[in-house]
C-alpha positions in Angstrom: 94.2 334.5 -27.9 92.2 331.3 -28.1 94.0 328.4 -29.8 92.1 325.6 -31.4 92.8 322.4 -29.4 93.2 320.2 -32.4 96.3 318.6 -34.0 96.8 320.2 -37.4 99.7 319.3 -39.7 99.9 321.8 -42.6 103.5 321.3 -43.7 106.3 318.8 -43.2 107.6 319.1 -39.6 109.8 321.0 -39.3 108.3 323.3 -41.9 110.1 325.7 -44.3 109.9 328.7 -42.0 111.2 326.7 -39.0 114.0 325.3 -41.2 114.9 328.8 -42.2 115.0 330.1 -38.6 116.9 327.0 -37.4 119.6 327.7 -40.0 119.9 331.1 -38.5 120.1 329.6 -35.0 123.0 327.4 -36.1 124.9 330.5 -37.1 124.2 332.4 -33.9 123.9 329.8 -31.1 126.6 327.2 -30.0 125.8 323.6 -30.8 126.1 322.6 -27.1 122.4 323.5 -26.8 120.7 320.4 -28.2 117.2 320.3 -29.7 114.4 317.8 -29.5 112.4 319.1 -32.4 113.7 322.0 -34.6 110.5 324.0 -34.9 110.1 327.6 -33.9 107.0 328.4 -31.8 104.7 331.3 -32.5 102.2 330.7 -29.6 101.0 328.0 -27.3 98.1 327.3 -25.0 96.3 324.4 -23.4 97.7 321.3 -25.0 98.8 322.9 -28.3 102.0 324.5 -29.5 101.6 326.4 -32.8 104.7 326.7 -34.9 105.6 329.5 -37.4 104.4 327.3 -40.3 100.9 327.1 -38.8 101.2 323.5 -37.5 99.3 322.7 -34.3 101.5 320.2 -32.3 100.1 318.3 -29.4 102.4 319.1 -26.4 103.3 316.0 -24.5 106.4 317.6 -23.2 105.3 320.7 -21.3 108.7 322.3 -21.7 110.0 319.4 -19.6 107.2 319.5 -17.0 107.1 323.3 -16.7 103.8 324.4 -18.2 101.6 322.1 -16.2 98.8 324.7 -16.1 99.2 325.4 -19.8 101.6 327.6 -21.7 99.4 330.8 -21.4 97.2 330.1 -18.3 95.2 333.4 -17.8 95.9 333.6 -14.1 99.6 333.5 -14.8 99.4 335.9 -17.7 97.3 338.4 -15.8 99.5 338.4 -12.7 102.7 338.7 -14.8 101.3 341.6 -16.7 100.2 343.5 -13.6 103.5 342.9 -11.7 105.6 343.8 -14.7 103.7 347.1 -14.9 104.7 347.9 -11.3 108.3 346.7 -11.1 110.3 343.9 -12.7 113.2 343.6 -10.2 114.6 345.0 -7.0 116.5 342.0 -5.5 114.8 340.6 -2.4 118.1 341.0 -0.5 118.1 344.7 -1.2 114.4 345.7 -0.8 111.6 343.3 0.0 108.3 342.7 -1.8 105.3 340.7 -0.7 105.1 338.4 -3.7 108.2 336.5 -2.4 106.6 336.1 1.0 103.3 335.0 -0.4 104.9 332.2 -2.5 106.9 331.1 0.5 103.7 331.0 2.6 101.9 328.9 0.0 104.7 326.4 -0.2 105.0 326.2 3.5 101.3 325.3 3.5 101.2 322.9 0.6 104.3 320.8 1.2 104.0 317.6 3.3 104.0 317.8 7.1 102.4 320.0 9.7 105.7 321.2 11.3 106.9 324.8 11.2 108.6 325.5 7.8 110.5 328.1 6.0 110.9 328.6 2.2 113.8 330.1 0.3 113.3 331.1 -3.3 115.9 330.7 -6.1 115.8 330.6 -9.9 116.5 327.1 -11.3 116.0 323.6 -10.1 119.8 323.0 -10.0 120.1 326.1 -7.8 117.4 324.8 -5.4 119.2 321.4 -5.1 122.6 323.0 -4.6 121.2 325.2 -1.8 119.5 322.2 -0.2 122.9 320.7 0.1 124.4 323.9 1.5 121.6 324.1 4.1 122.0 320.4 5.0 125.8 320.8 5.5 125.3 324.0 7.6 122.7 322.2 9.8 124.6 319.0 10.3 128.2 320.1 10.1 128.9 317.1 7.9 130.3 317.0 4.3 129.0 313.9 2.5 126.0 313.8 0.1 124.4 310.6 -1.0 122.5 310.3 -4.3 121.1 307.4 -6.4 121.5 305.6 -9.7 119.6 307.3 -12.6 119.6 310.6 -10.7 119.5 313.9 -12.5 119.9 317.0 -10.3 121.2 319.7 -12.6 124.1 321.2 -14.7 126.1 323.2 -12.1 129.4 321.8 -10.9 127.9 320.3 -7.7 124.7 319.0 -9.3 126.6 317.5 -12.3 128.5 315.5 -9.7 125.2 314.4 -8.2 123.8 313.5 -11.7 124.4 309.9 -12.8 124.4 310.1 -16.6 127.8 310.9 -18.2 126.8 311.9 -21.8 125.7 314.6 -22.4 125.6 316.1 -18.9 129.1 315.4 -17.5 131.3 314.6 -20.4 134.4 316.7 -20.6 133.3 319.0 -17.8 135.2 317.5 -14.8 136.7 317.5 -12.3 133.6 317.5 -10.1 132.7 318.5 -6.6 133.9 316.0 -4.0 132.1 314.1 -1.2 129.3 312.9 -3.5 128.4 309.2 -3.1 126.1 307.1 -5.3 124.1 304.1 -4.3 121.7 301.8 -6.2 118.0 302.7 -6.4 115.2 300.1 -6.2 114.5 299.9 -9.9 111.6 297.4 -10.3 112.6 296.7 -13.9 116.4 296.3 -13.6 117.0 296.0 -9.9 117.8 293.0 -7.7 115.5 293.6 -4.8 118.4 294.0 -2.4 118.8 297.8 -2.8 117.6 298.8 0.7 120.1 296.5 2.3 122.8 297.8 -0.1 121.9 301.4 0.7 122.3 300.9 4.5 125.5 298.9 4.1 127.2 301.5 1.9 126.2 304.4 4.2 127.4 302.5 7.3 130.6 300.9 6.0 131.9 303.0 3.0 130.9 306.5 3.9 130.1 306.6 7.7 126.7 307.8 8.8 128.3 310.4 11.0 129.8 312.1 7.9 126.6 312.3 5.8 124.8 315.7 5.6 122.0 314.6 3.4 120.5 312.0 1.1 119.0 313.5 -2.0 116.3 311.5 -3.9 113.9 312.1 -6.7 110.6 310.3 -5.8 110.5 309.4 -9.5 113.8 309.6 -11.4 113.1 312.2 -14.1 115.8 312.5 -16.7 117.0 309.1 -15.6 114.0 307.4 -17.2 110.9 308.0 -15.0 112.0 305.2 -12.8 109.5 304.7 -10.0 111.3 303.1 -7.0 109.9 299.9 -5.6 107.1 300.4 -3.0 108.5 301.1 0.4 112.1 301.8 -0.7 112.1 305.6 -0.2 110.1 305.3 3.0 112.9 303.0 4.4 115.5 305.5 3.2 113.8 308.4 4.9 113.4 306.5 8.1 117.1 305.5 8.1 118.0 309.2 7.6 115.8 310.2 10.5 117.4 307.6 12.8 120.9 308.7 11.9 120.6 312.5 11.9 120.8 312.7 8.1 118.7 315.3 6.3 116.4 313.7 3.8 116.0 315.9 0.7 113.2 315.2 -1.9 114.1 316.6 -5.3 110.6 317.3 -6.6 111.8 319.7 -9.3 110.0 317.5 -12.0 107.5 315.6 -9.9 106.2 318.4 -7.7 103.0 320.6 -7.9 100.4 318.0 -8.9 102.3 316.2 -11.7 102.0 312.7 -10.3 98.4 312.8 -9.0 99.2 314.2 -5.6 100.5 317.7 -4.9 103.9 316.1 -4.3 105.1 312.7 -5.3 106.4 311.8 -1.8 102.8 311.8 -0.6 102.1 308.6 -2.5 104.2 306.8 0.2 103.3 309.1 3.1 106.9 310.5 3.3 107.5 313.8 5.0 110.9 315.1 3.8 113.1 317.4 5.9 113.7 319.6 2.8 111.9 319.6 -0.5 113.0 321.2 -3.8 110.6 322.6 -6.3 110.9 324.4 -9.6 109.6 323.8 -13.2 105.8 323.9 -12.7 106.2 326.3 -9.8 106.7 329.4 -12.0 104.0 328.6 -14.5 106.6 329.1 -17.3 108.9 331.6 -15.6 112.1 330.6 -13.9 111.5 330.1 -10.2 112.6 327.4 -7.7 112.4 326.9 -4.0 113.7 324.9 -1.0 111.1 324.4 1.7 111.8 322.6 4.9 111.9 322.3 8.6 112.3 325.6 10.3 115.2 324.5 12.5 117.1 323.2 9.4 116.4 326.3 7.2 117.2 328.7 10.1 120.7 327.1 10.6 122.3 329.1 7.8 124.1 332.4 8.8 122.7 335.7 7.6 123.8 336.4 4.0 124.5 332.7 3.3 121.5 332.3 1.0 120.4 334.4 -1.9 121.1 335.4 -5.4 120.5 338.5 -7.5 117.5 337.0 -9.3 116.4 334.7 -6.5 112.6 335.0 -6.2 112.3 337.6 -8.9 109.0 339.5 -8.4 107.6 338.7 -11.9 108.3 335.0 -11.5 106.7 335.1 -8.0 103.6 336.7 -9.6 103.6 333.9 -12.1 103.9 331.3 -9.4 101.0 332.7 -7.5 98.9 332.4 -10.6 100.1 328.9 -11.3 99.4 327.7 -7.7 96.0 329.3 -7.9 95.2 327.4 -11.1 96.5 324.1 -9.7 94.3 324.4 -6.6 91.2 325.9 -8.1 91.1 323.3 -10.9 92.2 320.4 -8.7 94.9 319.6 -11.2 96.4 316.8 -9.0 93.1 314.9 -9.5 93.3 315.7 -13.2 96.8 314.3 -13.4 95.5 311.1 -11.8 92.8 310.9 -14.4 95.3 311.3 -17.2 97.3 308.4 -15.8 94.1 306.3 -15.5 93.3 307.1 -19.1 96.7 306.6 -20.7 98.4 303.8 -18.7 96.1 301.0 -19.8 96.9 301.8 -23.4 100.6 301.8 -22.8 100.4 298.5 -20.9 98.5 297.0 -23.8 101.5 297.9 -25.9 103.9 296.2 -23.4 101.8 293.1 -23.6 101.9 292.9 -27.4 105.1 294.6 -28.6 108.3 292.8 -27.4 110.4 295.9 -27.8 108.4 297.6 -25.0 110.3 296.4 -22.0 108.5 298.4 -19.3 105.7 300.9 -18.8 105.7 303.0 -15.7 104.9 306.3 -14.1 102.3 308.0 -11.9 99.6 310.4 -12.9 100.7 312.6 -15.8 104.3 311.4 -15.6 104.4 308.3 -17.8 107.0 306.4 -19.8 107.8 303.6 -22.2 111.2 301.9 -22.0 112.4 300.2 -25.2 114.6 297.1 -25.3 115.9 294.6 -27.7 113.2 292.0 -28.0 113.7 289.0 -25.7 115.7 290.7 -23.0 116.5 294.0 -21.2 119.2 295.3 -23.5 118.4 299.0 -24.0 117.3 300.1 -27.5 117.9 303.8 -27.8 117.5 303.6 -31.6 113.9 302.4 -31.1 113.0 305.3 -28.8 114.6 307.8 -31.2 112.6 306.3 -34.1 109.3 306.3 -32.2 109.9 310.0 -31.2 110.6 310.9 -34.8 107.5 309.2 -36.1 105.4 311.2 -33.5 107.1 314.5 -34.3 106.5 314.1 -38.0 102.8 313.7 -37.3 102.5 316.7 -34.9 102.9 315.0 -31.5 105.7 316.4 -29.4 107.2 313.7 -27.1 110.5 313.6 -25.3 113.1 311.0 -24.8 115.1 310.3 -21.7 116.8 307.6 -19.6 120.2 306.6 -18.5 120.4 304.6 -21.7 118.5 307.1 -23.8 115.9 304.4 -24.5 112.8 305.9 -22.9 109.9 307.9 -24.3 108.4 310.1 -21.5 105.0 311.8 -21.5 104.4 315.0 -19.6 101.2 316.5 -21.0 99.8 319.7 -19.6 97.4 318.9 -16.8 94.7 320.9 -18.5 94.9 319.1 -21.8 91.6 318.3 -23.5 91.0 314.5 -23.3 90.0 314.3 -26.9 93.3 315.9 -27.8 95.2 313.6 -25.4 93.5 310.5 -26.9 94.5 311.6 -30.4 98.1 312.1 -29.4 98.2 308.7 -27.7 96.7 307.2 -30.9 99.7 308.5 -32.8 102.1 307.2 -30.2 100.5 303.7 -30.2 100.7 303.7 -34.0 104.4 304.8 -33.9 105.3 302.0 -31.5 103.4 299.3 -33.5 104.9 300.5 -36.8 108.5 301.2 -35.7 109.0 298.6 -32.9 106.3 296.0 -33.6 
């Protein structure tokens, strides 16, 4: 069904029907599931989410970078419909199906490097990261895992330990998995410029390089605030790993599959990771994740050591094939770069005129505004919350994030109509000037 690609606000947001349904949700669902905007969705497509009150919201969140090809991309819908009509599940470890192998082959081709690769499919981003750690430990025979400040890797026991932010992700859930070590990242806004030396020193003197299985890094910190490391930092990290027999794992769960203007964010610095984790945009809206990497590393795990009942579900694989086809045929990596070129100058203009905007950053269609108390770098989460609320009330869905909860992040669908995008950014600019100016 075609959805008019125009922002339409028919009621207050959330509207009366959404409020009614949200009240029911509160009776049936535990409060541990937070909510960005309590509206109930009726349908979605392109850059628009239509709620049950008939409001057309501009989607600058993409289900947290999932629906990069749009929420109802025809290639995804058609493949899902066809596959669901044939069979919905068998478990790849019980009986095989070609969709799994096709997705693996495409990721082996698309990911950086011309070395021989293997791909293992799973369900969630956290599951992919956890399996990357398992594979690294099996290959190296070492226990330690190194992660960075601002990192977010998931909500399982191991990935919570790897995640930096305490509230809400780790609070009251410990104790956590051992042998996880955190080092500073080269944050251009808050860093000191000595992070590379600090990284090498910690690994050599506090952990011991001969104990480290892997270093896991997001090319751009996602939930941690869209922090883009200083140029050259991750390349030096990856080279240090190679020199010391450490597996370098790129967590591209949020950045991967065209989001940043390249197919993978590590390509901006010419980095070829040993293992790369993907999810979110991979499944075109269905839950699917993957670990892709060097054949000798992936093959080091014993038979039966990898898997999961739903890992590489056939319907999700069908969706992924449709999503990858859409990304390649429409050259959505280039479209993401165009989105960045269109939006970044407007955000930078805000940074130059509104003292509460401490930093503007990002790549491609992964952009952010960090809010601070004017005159310094003290985080201002209240400002980010107020800006988001202003946008939501006017039909623009934006997300907050950041270690200090003071960042507005933009993750529009890569297929968004530019007139719609401009309108949404108009609202965001107005929000910043009125709330923070």
